[in-house]
Each structure stands twice: as structure tokens, then as C-alpha cells.
C-alpha positions, 0 to 999 in steps of 0.5 A: 534847814532851808526847807524847815524855814520855808515851811514855818513861813507858810504855816505862819501865813496859813495861820493868819488867813485862818484868823481872818476867816474866823473874824469874818465868820464872827462878823457875819457882815460883808460890809464889815469884813469879808472872807479871804476867798471873797476878797480873792474872787473880787480881785479876780473880777477886777483883773479882767477889766481894762480899768484895773490895769489902767489904774495900776499903770497910772499909779506906777507911773506917778509914784515911780516918777516921784520916787526916781526924781526924789532919788536923783535930786537927793543924790545930787544934793548930797554930792553938792553938800559933801563938796560945799559944807555951806550947802549942807548947812543951808539944806539941813533945816529944809530936809528936817522940815520936810521930814517933820511936816505931816504928809497930809499937810503937804497934800492939802497945800499941793492940792491948792497950788497944783491940783490933783494931777501931780499930787501923788508924784509930788508926795512921793518925791517929798517922802523920798528926798530927805531920807535918801539925802541924809543917808547918802550924805552920811555914807559919803562922809563915812568914806575912808579918809586914808583911802581919800589921801591915797587917791589924792597922792596918786591923782585918781580920777573923780570916776575912780574915787567914786567907784572904788572909795565912795561907793563901798562906803555908801552901800549900807547907808543908801540901801537902808534909806532906799528900804525906808523910802520905797515902802513910805512912798507907796503908802503916801503916794496912794493915800494922796491919790485917795484924797486927790482922785486923779484919773486912772489910779489905785487910790481912786479905785480904792475910794470908789470901793469905799463909797459903795461899801465894797469891802471885798473891793477895798481888800482886793485893792489893798492886796494889789497895793501890797503886791505892787509895793513889794515887787517894786521894792524888790526890783529897785533893791535888786538893781541896787545890788547889781550896781554895787556888785558891778566892777566897771572897766578901768578907763583912762590913759596918761594925761597929756600933762604927764606926757609933756612932763616926761618929754621935757624931762621934768620928772628928773628933778631934784627935791630941795627942802630947807629949814622945815619945821613941824609940831603937833600939840606943842611937840616938835616932830621936825626941827630945821630939816634941810636936804637935797634929793637928786633924780635917779638916786635912792635915799634911806631915812633910818632914824628911830621911830617917832623921829618924823620920817612919816611926817617928812614924807607926808609933807613932801607929797602935800598931805601935811603943811610945814609950820615953816621952811620951804620945799621945792622940786617934784610935783608928781608923787607916788607912795607906800604909806605906813598902812597899806591903804588898799580898797580891800573889796577889790582885787590886787589887779584892780587896786593897781589898775585904778591908779595906772589905768591899765589892767594888763600892765598891772597884772604884769607888774604884780606877777613879779611879786605875787603868785598868780592865784593871789592876783584876783582875790579881794585884797581883804583875803591876802596876807599882810605881806601880800597886801604890802607888795600890792601897795608897793607895785601900785607906787612903783607903777604909777607915773611920778617924779618921786616915789615915797616908800614908808616901811615898804618891807613890813611883813616880808620875809628875807627872800620876798624883801630881796625880790622887792628891793630888786623890783624897786631898783628895776622900776626906779628909772630916773625917779627919786626914791625915798625909803623910810625904814627902821633898818 
């Protein structure tokens, strides 16, 4: 099948070369159109001259600088806009304006302001900036909110949030923006060179071929532009693929603040809630809830579904604010959510290690509840019960004063549940454990 597809592509290329040859034969005028063979011979003649390679190097440098500077600026501005919504509002008109204004208008203005030396780089920059900015910002906004809540509860570092939550969400948007920008920056950059005529440039050589009515030269330089553009695009996209496929080493250690809290025994605190109230859309979910949870003890919330168990857990760990009442006690929480909330592109070990920052410890803990061959599979390939066990290990191994487990045994059979309950007791230490369950 692959061979047939390849042969079909070759046949299509041959077909269009024959059409080109036929048109050149019909024109019978080398100024109007030359044959493919004449264009190739002209390219070979040019390639033995030093000016040919200087022109390629000059254009690569200008357009490359424009692309990478525009790319870097777009990523920076998108990150700022995500963090500060006002910055997005401020930049939106500018990005829309840059996309709307014709390139030729920018060329004329930049020639007046700066001259021709930086024209191609500046035009490439302006072409790349809005495309990459808008696609990057959209990708960042599409990061899974549930995973971001998980990262907040587990106090994940900004580095790990980027690599394991934002990066997968960003991939399709950023690659789409790059594909559009790469082709456009080369077309626009060379066009700017044709107008600005900087020294050692493909655009300048193209212009000289045009004024000397060297049609073969024009076509030869066009072939050069296409080849370099394709190679440049493939290189950048290959680097992007390597970046998105790269699994960085888990870095980090328990914070000094956590060490101080453990040394002072602050993780052996109780949680006190008094007169908590919470309503959604006028419906009261929690009403005048008061309780005390002591360090080193396990508590089961066994009220019926819809009675506010999940809401209470979310309020304890800071994901929801109560409408009234007061909470005091533990500051550091870990949690098993109603959903697994795993980074499913990554394996079980990585999902635990990104929180506890220790791959070896993550492996040892996971082996207590998972088979060895399940440890290195992407979590999307695991069964529902296996995913639940990964989420449970992540919660129990994380540094915390209290562990909140919302339906932690979902998808587990009786034997697996017993093993999970034993594991919870072994890893509880002096922490508060609150388990919400139907049973």
C-alpha cells in the first residue's frame, strides 16, 4: 500500500512536469517560459557561484531571526495573557490589526522607518507573531480544568504543570499555528527582500533575474525558495515533535516549608468545621454542617448521593468557598477526586512522581496495588479500576496533613478493595483520612 501511494505521488509529479514542458514548447519563447531542464541547468550554474550560497545564508539568517523572535515573543505574550486577562484584552486589538493589515503596507512603513537591512526579519516577525500568539493562547485555555484543580490541590510546581498539563493541551494548537506561520514567513520574507533589496538575499537575486529577463533564473531561484522553505518547515516541525514527545526527568524535593511543618508536628492537626453552608442555583447542598476531624483517625462520609459529600471535600481543600461558616485546621491536602484526574498521556509512575517528585518511591508504592507491566503503560490504556488505584497511590504518597478520598474504591473488586484499604491504613501515618463512599 505504501509503495502504491509513493508511485502515485511520483506519477503526479511527472504529470505536472510534462504539462510544464508542453506549455514551454507551446510558448516557444525563453523569456515567457523555459522548460524544466533549462531551469535545472540554470540552477546548477548558479550553485557553483559563491554569491548563490551567500544569498541563501543571508535569507536564512534574516527569516530565521524573524521567525524565532516572533515565535518567542508570541509564547511570552500568550503566557502573560493567560495569567492576566487584562493583558489579553489589551493585546487583542493589536494582534487583530497585525493580521488584517496587508504585508505590503508593513513593508512600505518599515522601509521608511528602518530601511532595508532588517526588513525581511521584521516582516517575518510580524507574520509569525499573531498566528502563534492566538494559537498558543487558545491551546493554554484548553488545558483540562479538572487537571489544573488537581495540580492546585497537590501543590504541583509550575514546571510540572506546564509539562504534564499545559503541554499536551497546547500541542495541536501550536503545531497548527506553526504550519501556517512557517510557510507565510518565508513567502513574506522573500517578498520583502525583493522590495528592500538587502545585500546577499534570495529576494535580491530574484529581482536581478527579473530585470535581466532571465526567466530560467527566476524559476531556479523559485525552486530554491520552495526547497529551503520545505526543509526549514520539516526541521522546525521535527523539533516540535521531539519536544512534545520528550518526557523530562522528574525534578524536585520536599519543600523546606513542608520539612518544617513535619518537624513541628503541624501535620498532626485536627480539622474543625462549624456551621458550613453551600448552595448552587438556589438549591441548598450543605446546611449548618459542623464537625471535628482528629489527626490519625479515619472518617467515613456515607450519606446518600447528592447530599453534599463531594462539596464538603472540595471546600476543605480550597476548591470551593462556603457561603457561610468557618473552617480551621490542616493546610496541606491530597485527594482522590470523583474522577481519576490523571494525565492520561503519561504512565502511572509519572502521574505519581510528578506530585511526589520521586520516581523510585512512586514505583515502589504503585507495586503494592498494580501489576508490574501496568506501571509503564500510558494511563489511557489502563482499566478504570487500575486508574483508580493510581489516583489512590498519588493521594496517599503526597505530603499532606489530611487525605480526602472521594469514592476511592470505584471500579475495584472485593479483593482489590481489601488490598486498597490495607494500603490506606499502612500509609495513613498520623494524617486525617476522610473517605466519602456510598457504602
